[in-house]
A tleap script that builds the chain and sets N, CA, C and O, in Angstrom:
source leaprc.protein.ff14SB
mol = sequence {
  NMET THR GLN ASN LYS GLN VAL VAL LEU VAL
  THR GLY ALA GLY SER GLY ILE GLY ARG ALA
  ILE ALA LEU SER LEU SER ARG ALA GLY TYR
  GLN VAL TYR ALA SER MET ARG ASP LEU ARG
  GLN ARG ASN ARG GLU ARG VAL ASP ALA LEU
  ARG LEU LEU ALA ARG GLN GLU ASN LEU LEU
  LEU ASP THR ILE GLU LEU ASP VAL LEU SER
  GLU VAL GLY CYS GLN ALA ALA VAL ASN GLN
  VAL LEU ALA GLU GLN GLY ARG LEU ASP VAL
  VAL VAL ASN ASN ALA GLY MET LEU MET VAL
  GLY LEU THR GLU ALA PHE SER VAL GLU GLN
  VAL SER HIE CYS ALA TRP PRO CGLY
}
set mol.1.N position { 0.762 -1.225 0.124 }
set mol.1.CA position { -0.142 0.078 -0.048 }
set mol.1.C position { 0.991 1.291 0.044 }
set mol.1.O position { 2.021 1.265 0.717 }
set mol.2.N position { 0.568 2.247 -0.727 }
set mol.2.CA position { 1.112 3.461 -0.874 }
set mol.2.C position { 0.817 4.513 0.306 }
set mol.2.O position { -0.329 4.940 0.447 }
set mol.3.N position { 1.679 4.854 1.004 }
set mol.3.CA position { 1.244 5.784 2.084 }
set mol.3.C position { 1.428 7.285 1.544 }
set mol.3.O position { 2.417 7.626 0.897 }
set mol.4.N position { 0.496 8.043 1.839 }
set mol.4.CA position { 0.435 9.484 1.635 }
set mol.4.C position { 0.596 9.832 0.210 }
set mol.4.O position { 1.175 10.870 -0.111 }
set mol.5.N position { 0.173 9.120 -0.547 }
set mol.5.CA position { 0.299 9.368 -2.195 }
set mol.5.C position { -1.059 9.202 -2.724 }
set mol.5.O position { -1.566 8.092 -2.561 }
set mol.6.N position { -1.740 10.109 -3.331 }
set mol.6.CA position { -2.893 10.053 -4.043 }
set mol.6.C position { -3.055 8.872 -4.917 }
set mol.6.O position { -2.090 8.496 -5.583 }
set mol.7.N position { -4.096 8.304 -4.971 }
set mol.7.CA position { -4.156 6.867 -5.643 }
set mol.7.C position { -5.236 7.220 -6.835 }
set mol.7.O position { -6.373 7.625 -6.592 }
set mol.8.N position { -4.720 7.010 -8.143 }
set mol.8.CA position { -5.465 7.729 -9.375 }
set mol.8.C position { -5.789 6.525 -10.171 }
set mol.8.O position { -4.951 5.654 -10.407 }
set mol.9.N position { -7.059 6.486 -10.597 }
set mol.9.CA position { -7.365 5.428 -11.837 }
set mol.9.C position { -7.578 6.207 -12.975 }
set mol.9.O position { -8.438 7.084 -13.061 }
set mol.10.N position { -6.564 5.789 -14.101 }
set mol.10.CA position { -6.869 6.725 -15.254 }
set mol.10.C position { -7.593 5.791 -16.392 }
set mol.10.O position { -6.948 4.828 -16.807 }
set mol.11.N position { -8.754 6.007 -16.854 }
set mol.11.CA position { -9.182 5.134 -18.075 }
set mol.11.C position { -8.874 5.379 -19.315 }
set mol.11.O position { -8.651 6.565 -19.554 }
set mol.12.N position { -8.772 4.501 -20.356 }
set mol.12.CA position { -8.348 4.842 -21.487 }
set mol.12.C position { -6.991 5.097 -21.606 }
set mol.12.O position { -6.627 5.830 -22.526 }
set mol.13.N position { -6.052 4.553 -20.728 }
set mol.13.CA position { -4.596 4.849 -20.507 }
set mol.13.C position { -3.630 4.081 -21.668 }
set mol.13.O position { -2.405 4.203 -21.700 }
set mol.14.N position { -4.286 3.409 -22.449 }
set mol.14.CA position { -3.532 2.607 -23.452 }
set mol.14.C position { -2.705 3.649 -24.502 }
set mol.14.O position { -1.599 3.317 -24.929 }
set mol.15.N position { -3.167 4.596 -24.782 }
set mol.15.CA position { -2.601 5.531 -25.760 }
set mol.15.C position { -3.192 6.973 -25.599 }
set mol.15.O position { -4.126 7.268 -24.854 }
set mol.16.N position { -2.525 7.792 -26.387 }
set mol.16.CA position { -3.229 9.260 -26.593 }
set mol.16.C position { -2.903 9.990 -25.194 }
set mol.16.O position { -1.887 9.894 -24.505 }
set mol.17.N position { -4.060 10.740 -24.983 }
set mol.17.CA position { -4.218 11.624 -23.989 }
set mol.17.C position { -4.233 10.769 -22.710 }
set mol.17.O position { -3.521 11.160 -21.784 }
set mol.18.N position { -4.885 9.763 -22.564 }
set mol.18.CA position { -4.905 8.873 -21.252 }
set mol.18.C position { -3.557 8.413 -20.970 }
set mol.18.O position { -3.220 8.542 -19.793 }
set mol.19.N position { -2.702 7.905 -21.764 }
set mol.19.CA position { -1.335 7.491 -21.371 }
set mol.19.C position { -0.623 8.573 -21.093 }
set mol.19.O position { 0.217 8.327 -20.227 }
set mol.20.N position { -0.605 9.909 -21.549 }
set mol.20.CA position { -0.024 10.966 -21.376 }
set mol.20.C position { -0.263 11.377 -19.890 }
set mol.20.O position { 0.652 11.591 -19.094 }
set mol.21.N position { -1.794 11.478 -19.561 }
set mol.21.CA position { -2.175 11.650 -18.267 }
set mol.21.C position { -1.683 10.567 -17.191 }
set mol.21.O position { -1.175 10.946 -16.135 }
set mol.22.N position { -1.802 9.591 -17.405 }
set mol.22.CA position { -1.176 8.330 -16.539 }
set mol.22.C position { 0.376 8.690 -16.252 }
set mol.22.O position { 0.777 8.720 -15.089 }
set mol.23.N position { 1.154 8.935 -17.234 }
set mol.23.CA position { 2.653 9.061 -17.069 }
set mol.23.C position { 2.863 10.467 -16.477 }
set mol.23.O position { 3.842 10.566 -15.738 }
set mol.24.N position { 2.076 11.640 -16.681 }
set mol.24.CA position { 2.372 12.830 -16.171 }
set mol.24.C position { 1.930 12.613 -14.724 }
set mol.24.O position { 2.690 13.262 -14.005 }
set mol.25.N position { 1.158 12.068 -14.122 }
set mol.25.CA position { 0.575 12.036 -12.777 }
set mol.25.C position { 1.480 11.166 -12.038 }
set mol.25.O position { 1.744 11.407 -10.860 }
set mol.26.N position { 2.068 9.973 -12.783 }
set mol.26.CA position { 2.993 9.270 -11.930 }
set mol.26.C position { 4.254 9.930 -11.852 }
set mol.26.O position { 4.883 9.732 -10.812 }
set mol.27.N position { 4.825 10.752 -12.809 }
set mol.27.CA position { 5.960 11.293 -12.845 }
set mol.27.C position { 5.788 12.498 -11.556 }
set mol.27.O position { 6.770 12.965 -10.979 }
set mol.28.N position { 4.584 12.828 -11.287 }
set mol.28.CA position { 4.446 13.981 -10.381 }
set mol.28.C position { 4.264 13.142 -8.952 }
set mol.28.O position { 3.951 13.765 -7.937 }
set mol.29.N position { 4.430 12.001 -8.924 }
set mol.29.CA position { 4.453 11.314 -7.681 }
set mol.29.C position { 3.224 10.539 -7.089 }
set mol.29.O position { 3.175 9.903 -6.036 }
set mol.30.N position { 2.183 10.760 -8.081 }
set mol.30.CA position { 1.030 10.045 -7.838 }
set mol.30.C position { 0.923 8.359 -7.992 }
set mol.30.O position { 1.532 7.893 -8.955 }
set mol.31.N position { 0.297 7.539 -7.237 }
set mol.31.CA position { 0.292 6.283 -7.442 }
set mol.31.C position { -1.113 6.046 -8.522 }
set mol.31.O position { -2.278 6.352 -8.268 }
set mol.32.N position { -0.594 5.427 -9.735 }
set mol.32.CA position { -1.505 5.558 -10.768 }
set mol.32.C position { -1.702 4.133 -11.272 }
set mol.32.O position { -0.835 3.259 -11.284 }
set mol.33.N position { -2.881 4.029 -11.661 }
set mol.33.CA position { -3.576 2.724 -12.186 }
set mol.33.C position { -3.826 3.114 -13.576 }
set mol.33.O position { -4.800 3.854 -13.715 }
set mol.34.N position { -3.105 2.760 -14.773 }
set mol.34.CA position { -3.388 3.070 -16.009 }
set mol.34.C position { -4.350 1.897 -16.393 }
set mol.34.O position { -3.987 0.738 -16.192 }
set mol.35.N position { -5.527 2.166 -16.923 }
set mol.35.CA position { -6.482 1.150 -17.446 }
set mol.35.C position { -6.686 1.117 -18.748 }
set mol.35.O position { -6.725 2.162 -19.397 }
set mol.36.N position { -6.846 -0.101 -19.316 }
set mol.36.CA position { -7.320 -0.201 -20.652 }
set mol.36.C position { -7.715 -1.687 -20.691 }
set mol.36.O position { -7.473 -2.483 -19.783 }
set mol.37.N position { -8.460 -2.027 -22.042 }
set mol.37.CA position { -9.163 -3.150 -22.206 }
set mol.37.C position { -7.941 -4.164 -22.691 }
set mol.37.O position { -6.918 -3.754 -23.239 }
set mol.38.N position { -8.208 -5.493 -22.409 }
set mol.38.CA position { -7.492 -6.624 -22.946 }
set mol.38.C position { -5.957 -6.446 -22.896 }
set mol.38.O position { -5.182 -6.179 -23.814 }
set mol.39.N position { -5.723 -6.664 -21.594 }
set mol.39.CA position { -4.182 -6.457 -21.184 }
set mol.39.C position { -3.363 -7.540 -21.878 }
set mol.39.O position { -2.231 -7.274 -22.282 }
set mol.40.N position { -3.864 -8.679 -22.022 }
set mol.40.CA position { -3.019 -9.828 -22.500 }
set mol.40.C position { -2.915 -10.024 -23.867 }
set mol.40.O position { -2.023 -10.736 -24.330 }
set mol.41.N position { -3.797 -9.424 -24.611 }
set mol.41.CA position { -3.605 -9.710 -26.130 }
set mol.41.C position { -3.421 -8.424 -26.817 }
set mol.41.O position { -2.324 -7.973 -27.148 }
set mol.42.N position { -4.616 -7.832 -27.021 }
set mol.42.CA position { -4.812 -6.546 -27.880 }
set mol.42.C position { -3.777 -5.231 -27.416 }
set mol.42.O position { -3.104 -4.508 -28.150 }
set mol.43.N position { -3.900 -5.211 -26.096 }
set mol.43.CA position { -2.935 -4.292 -25.542 }
set mol.43.C position { -1.565 -4.587 -24.805 }
set mol.43.O position { -0.858 -3.797 -24.179 }
set mol.44.N position { -1.386 -5.895 -25.041 }
set mol.44.CA position { -0.010 -6.451 -24.480 }
set mol.44.C position { 1.230 -5.363 -24.690 }
set mol.44.O position { 1.921 -4.899 -23.782 }
set mol.45.N position { 1.331 -5.101 -25.958 }
set mol.45.CA position { 2.612 -4.201 -26.001 }
set mol.45.C position { 2.455 -2.864 -25.394 }
set mol.45.O position { 3.479 -2.357 -24.937 }
set mol.46.N position { 1.267 -2.158 -25.306 }
set mol.46.CA position { 1.160 -0.903 -24.544 }
set mol.46.C position { 1.470 -1.194 -23.108 }
set mol.46.O position { 2.110 -0.343 -22.489 }
set mol.47.N position { 1.047 -2.432 -22.424 }
set mol.47.CA position { 1.160 -2.705 -21.161 }
set mol.47.C position { 2.611 -2.914 -20.781 }
set mol.47.O position { 3.105 -2.410 -19.772 }
set mol.48.N position { 3.301 -3.714 -21.671 }
set mol.48.CA position { 4.714 -3.856 -21.564 }
set mol.48.C position { 5.654 -2.790 -21.766 }
set mol.48.O position { 6.766 -2.786 -21.238 }
set mol.49.N position { 5.183 -1.797 -22.597 }
set mol.49.CA position { 6.038 -0.484 -22.584 }
set mol.49.C position { 5.629 0.343 -21.353 }
set mol.49.O position { 6.552 1.020 -20.900 }
set mol.50.N position { 4.485 0.438 -20.731 }
set mol.50.CA position { 4.324 1.285 -19.648 }
set mol.50.C position { 4.980 0.827 -18.477 }
set mol.50.O position { 5.556 1.557 -17.671 }
set mol.51.N position { 4.856 -0.611 -18.399 }
set mol.51.CA position { 5.594 -1.268 -17.258 }
set mol.51.C position { 7.154 -1.011 -17.401 }
set mol.51.O position { 7.790 -0.724 -16.387 }
set mol.52.N position { 7.771 -1.103 -18.597 }
set mol.52.CA position { 9.119 -0.830 -18.588 }
set mol.52.C position { 9.474 0.475 -18.250 }
set mol.52.O position { 10.505 0.675 -17.608 }
set mol.53.N position { 8.607 1.565 -18.671 }
set mol.53.CA position { 8.821 2.976 -18.319 }
set mol.53.C position { 8.729 3.146 -16.665 }
set mol.53.O position { 9.515 3.923 -16.125 }
set mol.54.N position { 7.834 2.467 -15.930 }
set mol.54.CA position { 7.688 2.343 -14.669 }
set mol.54.C position { 8.969 1.944 -13.991 }
set mol.54.O position { 9.492 2.583 -13.078 }
set mol.55.N position { 9.406 0.887 -14.491 }
set mol.55.CA position { 10.741 0.415 -13.868 }
set mol.55.C position { 11.868 1.196 -14.096 }
set mol.55.O position { 12.654 1.507 -13.201 }
set mol.56.N position { 11.998 1.585 -15.483 }
set mol.56.CA position { 13.171 2.440 -15.692 }
set mol.56.C position { 13.143 3.940 -14.951 }
set mol.56.O position { 14.208 4.503 -14.695 }
set mol.57.N position { 11.928 4.516 -14.641 }
set mol.57.CA position { 11.789 5.688 -13.851 }
set mol.57.C position { 11.323 5.636 -12.624 }
set mol.57.O position { 10.916 6.667 -12.089 }
set mol.58.N position { 11.304 4.432 -11.974 }
set mol.58.CA position { 10.941 4.235 -10.642 }
set mol.58.C position { 9.440 4.891 -10.348 }
set mol.58.O position { 9.160 5.587 -9.372 }
set mol.59.N position { 8.606 4.533 -11.347 }
set mol.59.CA position { 7.287 5.359 -11.023 }
set mol.59.C position { 6.237 4.314 -10.339 }
set mol.59.O position { 6.332 3.091 -10.434 }
set mol.60.N position { 5.295 4.966 -9.684 }
set mol.60.CA position { 4.305 4.172 -8.934 }
set mol.60.C position { 3.089 4.162 -10.166 }
set mol.60.O position { 2.046 4.815 -10.199 }
set mol.61.N position { 3.574 3.271 -11.058 }
set mol.61.CA position { 2.523 2.950 -12.239 }
set mol.61.C position { 2.159 1.830 -12.420 }
set mol.61.O position { 3.036 1.034 -12.756 }
set mol.62.N position { 0.858 1.363 -12.287 }
set mol.62.CA position { 0.481 -0.214 -12.552 }
set mol.62.C position { -0.455 -0.283 -13.579 }
set mol.62.O position { -1.166 0.718 -13.669 }
set mol.63.N position { -0.685 -1.277 -14.471 }
set mol.63.CA position { -1.630 -1.241 -15.384 }
set mol.63.C position { -2.809 -2.078 -14.687 }
set mol.63.O position { -2.547 -2.755 -13.693 }
set mol.64.N position { -3.965 -2.035 -15.155 }
set mol.64.CA position { -5.108 -2.749 -14.669 }
set mol.64.C position { -6.025 -2.853 -15.905 }
set mol.64.O position { -6.025 -1.972 -16.765 }
set mol.65.N position { -6.793 -3.930 -15.972 }
set mol.65.CA position { -7.901 -4.200 -16.831 }
set mol.65.C position { -9.241 -3.557 -16.749 }
set mol.65.O position { -9.896 -3.763 -15.727 }
set mol.66.N position { -9.715 -2.836 -17.650 }
set mol.66.CA position { -10.823 -2.056 -17.420 }
set mol.66.C position { -11.603 -1.669 -18.603 }
set mol.66.O position { -11.163 -0.743 -19.284 }
set mol.67.N position { -12.689 -2.241 -18.940 }
set mol.67.CA position { -13.481 -1.826 -19.896 }
set mol.67.C position { -14.866 -0.980 -19.582 }
set mol.67.O position { -15.887 -1.614 -19.317 }
set mol.68.N position { -14.882 0.323 -19.613 }
set mol.68.CA position { -15.843 1.179 -19.029 }
set mol.68.C position { -17.220 0.956 -19.663 }
set mol.68.O position { -18.191 1.649 -19.362 }
set mol.69.N position { -17.257 0.057 -20.466 }
set mol.69.CA position { -18.725 -0.642 -21.000 }
set mol.69.C position { -19.197 -1.531 -19.997 }
set mol.69.O position { -20.416 -1.700 -20.000 }
set mol.70.N position { -18.495 -2.180 -19.085 }
set mol.70.CA position { -18.906 -3.271 -18.511 }
set mol.70.C position { -18.937 -2.918 -17.084 }
set mol.70.O position { -17.867 -2.913 -16.475 }
set mol.71.N position { -20.113 -2.601 -16.428 }
set mol.71.CA position { -20.269 -2.434 -15.089 }
set mol.71.C position { -19.558 -3.284 -14.076 }
set mol.71.O position { -18.900 -2.845 -13.133 }
set mol.72.N position { -19.769 -4.589 -14.379 }
set mol.72.CA position { -18.807 -5.725 -13.833 }
set mol.72.C position { -17.462 -5.444 -13.738 }
set mol.72.O position { -16.869 -5.503 -12.661 }
set mol.73.N position { -16.857 -5.101 -14.922 }
set mol.73.CA position { -15.491 -4.704 -15.089 }
set mol.73.C position { -15.140 -3.585 -14.192 }
set mol.73.O position { -14.161 -3.596 -13.447 }
set mol.74.N position { -15.891 -2.730 -14.288 }
set mol.74.CA position { -15.536 -1.398 -13.505 }
set mol.74.C position { -15.607 -1.537 -12.001 }
set mol.74.O position { -14.833 -0.864 -11.319 }
set mol.75.N position { -16.574 -2.452 -11.361 }
set mol.75.CA position { -16.532 -2.657 -10.189 }
set mol.75.C position { -15.037 -3.549 -10.005 }
set mol.75.O position { -14.136 -3.086 -9.305 }
set mol.76.N position { -14.923 -4.631 -10.588 }
set mol.76.CA position { -13.703 -5.490 -10.418 }
set mol.76.C position { -12.554 -4.524 -10.493 }
set mol.76.O position { -11.774 -4.684 -9.554 }
set mol.77.N position { -12.253 -3.672 -11.238 }
set mol.77.CA position { -10.938 -2.677 -11.090 }
set mol.77.C position { -10.987 -2.059 -9.969 }
set mol.77.O position { -10.027 -2.138 -9.203 }
set mol.78.N position { -12.294 -1.199 -9.590 }
set mol.78.CA position { -11.954 -0.592 -8.395 }
set mol.78.C position { -11.804 -1.351 -7.126 }
set mol.78.O position { -11.180 -0.904 -6.164 }
set mol.79.N position { -12.411 -2.550 -7.147 }
set mol.79.CA position { -12.111 -3.538 -5.952 }
set mol.79.C position { -10.760 -3.881 -6.000 }
set mol.79.O position { -10.239 -4.088 -4.904 }
set mol.80.N position { -10.074 -3.991 -6.975 }
set mol.80.CA position { -8.608 -4.317 -7.241 }
set mol.80.C position { -7.845 -3.417 -6.425 }
set mol.80.O position { -7.144 -3.774 -5.477 }
set mol.81.N position { -8.025 -2.077 -6.878 }
set mol.81.CA position { -7.196 -0.856 -6.307 }
set mol.81.C position { -7.551 -0.769 -4.999 }
set mol.81.O position { -6.603 -0.650 -4.222 }
set mol.82.N position { -8.888 -0.797 -4.424 }
set mol.82.CA position { -9.133 -0.681 -3.055 }
set mol.82.C position { -8.501 -1.887 -2.387 }
set mol.82.O position { -8.099 -1.643 -1.250 }
set mol.83.N position { -8.311 -3.147 -2.817 }
set mol.83.CA position { -7.681 -4.140 -2.010 }
set mol.83.C position { -6.108 -3.989 -2.039 }
set mol.83.O position { -5.388 -4.381 -1.120 }
set mol.84.N position { -5.651 -3.379 -3.190 }
set mol.84.CA position { -4.124 -3.079 -3.039 }
set mol.84.C position { -3.717 -1.837 -2.247 }
set mol.84.O position { -2.729 -1.796 -1.513 }
set mol.85.N position { -4.525 -0.878 -2.451 }
set mol.85.CA position { -4.149 0.548 -1.807 }
set mol.85.C position { -5.041 0.930 -0.694 }
set mol.85.O position { -4.740 1.935 -0.049 }
set mol.86.N position { -6.104 0.256 -0.385 }
set mol.86.CA position { -7.041 0.725 0.648 }
set mol.86.C position { -7.751 2.032 0.363 }
set mol.86.O position { -8.359 2.523 1.314 }
set mol.87.N position { -7.770 2.699 -0.840 }
set mol.87.CA position { -8.528 3.578 -1.142 }
set mol.87.C position { -8.358 3.906 -2.502 }
set mol.87.O position { -7.449 3.341 -3.111 }
set mol.88.N position { -9.202 4.866 -3.188 }
set mol.88.CA position { -9.032 5.473 -4.551 }
set mol.88.C position { -9.597 6.896 -4.371 }
set mol.88.O position { -10.756 7.199 -4.088 }
set mol.89.N position { -8.551 7.703 -4.592 }
set mol.89.CA position { -8.923 9.164 -4.371 }
set mol.89.C position { -9.346 9.906 -5.574 }
set mol.89.O position { -10.114 10.859 -5.444 }
set mol.90.N position { -8.826 9.481 -6.957 }
set mol.90.CA position { -9.228 10.232 -8.095 }
set mol.90.C position { -9.600 9.340 -9.159 }
set mol.90.O position { -9.006 8.263 -9.215 }
set mol.91.N position { -10.429 9.591 -9.960 }
set mol.91.CA position { -10.761 8.938 -11.297 }
set mol.91.C position { -10.751 9.811 -12.226 }
set mol.91.O position { -11.526 10.767 -12.206 }
set mol.92.N position { -9.655 9.568 -13.415 }
set mol.92.CA position { -9.861 10.548 -14.629 }
set mol.92.C position { -10.299 9.583 -15.630 }
set mol.92.O position { -9.629 8.642 -16.055 }
set mol.93.N position { -11.620 9.938 -16.003 }
set mol.93.CA position { -12.401 9.161 -16.892 }
set mol.93.C position { -12.114 9.565 -18.352 }
set mol.93.O position { -12.852 10.408 -18.862 }
set mol.94.N position { -11.208 9.088 -18.992 }
set mol.94.CA position { -10.710 9.490 -20.329 }
set mol.94.C position { -10.919 8.716 -21.671 }
set mol.94.O position { -10.713 9.007 -22.850 }
set mol.95.N position { -11.516 7.375 -20.888 }
set mol.95.CA position { -11.864 6.441 -22.037 }
set mol.95.C position { -12.870 7.112 -22.914 }
set mol.95.O position { -13.736 7.843 -22.434 }
set mol.96.N position { -12.749 6.828 -24.441 }
set mol.96.CA position { -13.486 7.142 -25.322 }
set mol.96.C position { -13.694 6.092 -26.678 }
set mol.96.O position { -13.113 5.014 -26.796 }
set mol.97.N position { -14.450 6.548 -27.451 }
set mol.97.CA position { -14.396 5.521 -28.697 }
set mol.97.C position { -14.741 6.805 -30.015 }
set mol.97.O position { -15.128 7.946 -29.758 }
set mol.98.N position { -14.544 6.388 -31.081 }
set mol.98.CA position { -14.720 7.209 -32.250 }
set mol.98.C position { -15.638 6.527 -33.281 }
set mol.98.O position { -15.274 5.481 -33.818 }
set mol.99.N position { -16.753 7.064 -33.551 }
set mol.99.CA position { -17.576 6.569 -34.492 }
set mol.99.C position { -17.753 7.569 -35.674 }
set mol.99.O position { -18.209 8.698 -35.496 }
set mol.100.N position { -17.364 7.089 -36.897 }
set mol.100.CA position { -17.189 7.889 -38.003 }
set mol.100.C position { -18.606 7.644 -39.145 }
set mol.100.O position { -18.734 6.541 -39.679 }
set mol.101.N position { -19.332 8.462 -39.355 }
set mol.101.CA position { -20.334 7.915 -40.495 }
set mol.101.C position { -21.548 8.999 -40.269 }
set mol.101.O position { -21.416 9.920 -39.462 }
set mol.102.N position { -22.505 8.851 -40.891 }
set mol.102.CA position { -23.946 9.767 -40.873 }
set mol.102.C position { -24.675 8.937 -39.535 }
set mol.102.O position { -24.920 7.737 -39.411 }
set mol.103.N position { -24.866 9.852 -38.786 }
set mol.103.CA position { -25.693 9.611 -37.623 }
set mol.103.C position { -26.801 8.651 -37.818 }
set mol.103.O position { -26.968 7.717 -37.035 }
set mol.104.N position { -27.707 8.895 -39.035 }
set mol.104.CA position { -28.773 7.990 -39.100 }
set mol.104.C position { -28.243 6.567 -39.599 }
set mol.104.O position { -29.128 5.727 -39.767 }
set mol.105.N position { -27.097 6.225 -39.827 }
set mol.105.CA position { -26.666 5.035 -40.310 }
set mol.105.C position { -26.370 4.072 -39.139 }
set mol.105.O position { -26.286 2.854 -39.294 }
set mol.106.N position { -26.224 4.680 -38.005 }
set mol.106.CA position { -25.878 3.834 -36.566 }
set mol.106.C position { -27.117 3.136 -36.209 }
set mol.106.O position { -28.228 3.600 -36.464 }
set mol.107.N position { -26.937 2.137 -35.680 }
set mol.107.CA position { -27.965 1.210 -34.943 }
set mol.107.C position { -28.079 1.818 -33.567 }
set mol.107.O position { -27.166 2.503 -33.106 }
set mol.108.N position { -29.405 1.526 -32.783 }
set mol.108.CA position { -29.417 1.756 -31.609 }
set mol.108.C position { -28.520 1.132 -30.581 }
set mol.108.O position { -28.085 1.768 -29.622 }
set mol.109.N position { -28.266 -0.088 -30.803 }
set mol.109.CA position { -26.970 -0.881 -30.324 }
set mol.109.C position { -25.661 -0.136 -30.333 }
set mol.109.O position { -24.997 0.002 -29.306 }
set mol.110.N position { -25.272 0.375 -31.582 }
set mol.110.CA position { -24.007 1.053 -31.691 }
set mol.110.C position { -23.900 2.340 -30.812 }
set mol.110.O position { -22.897 2.693 -30.192 }
set mol.111.N position { -25.112 2.985 -30.866 }
set mol.111.CA position { -25.312 4.379 -30.330 }
set mol.111.C position { -25.286 4.195 -28.656 }
set mol.111.O position { -24.583 4.908 -27.939 }
set mol.112.N position { -26.012 3.311 -28.232 }
set mol.112.CA position { -26.036 2.864 -26.931 }
set mol.112.C position { -24.823 2.723 -25.988 }
set mol.112.O position { -24.746 2.934 -24.778 }
set mol.113.N position { -23.778 2.253 -26.991 }
set mol.113.CA position { -22.324 2.366 -26.409 }
set mol.113.C position { -21.804 3.422 -26.193 }
set mol.113.O position { -20.886 3.447 -25.373 }
set mol.114.N position { -22.177 4.514 -26.791 }
set mol.114.CA position { -21.382 5.705 -26.611 }
set mol.114.C position { -22.225 6.685 -25.666 }
set mol.114.O position { -21.830 7.845 -25.550 }
set mol.115.N position { -23.493 6.217 -24.915 }
set mol.115.CA position { -24.159 7.111 -24.089 }
set mol.115.C position { -24.163 6.219 -22.710 }
set mol.115.O position { -24.155 4.988 -22.698 }
set mol.116.N position { -24.175 6.956 -21.700 }
set mol.116.CA position { -24.456 6.415 -20.265 }
set mol.116.C position { -25.750 5.929 -20.131 }
set mol.116.O position { -26.680 6.653 -20.485 }
set mol.117.N position { -25.993 4.682 -19.620 }
set mol.117.CA position { -27.366 4.263 -19.444 }
set mol.117.C position { -27.967 4.990 -18.269 }
set mol.117.O position { -27.306 5.437 -17.332 }
set mol.118.N position { -29.374 5.078 -18.405 }
set mol.118.CA position { -30.187 5.699 -17.621 }
set mol.118.C position { -31.266 6.707 -18.150 }
set mol.118.O position { -32.020 7.275 -17.361 }
savepdb mol mol.pdb
quit
């Protein structure tokens, strides 16, 4: 458990802005959980690259599996952070997706993945 360090969970940290946020916060001394989907296959190289940087720079940076479209997956990730750190101070919800095309061409199912339920 990290003492006196803010614990941060960053969604969509596999690339782009999410990765930059995760690295920036960990370099500033925060305990960061960089989350992304499919750690073992699709994002294996990204996970390995972040872990290598964390070792080289002695960063408090861990990777964690999280698909924000799965309520069960979200709860599992939060539970893992709480089990390891005893708390979760900040969530940076950066995960996103891009859909290109005419709005009327998308099905209800496709659009429902872009909107929060409720």
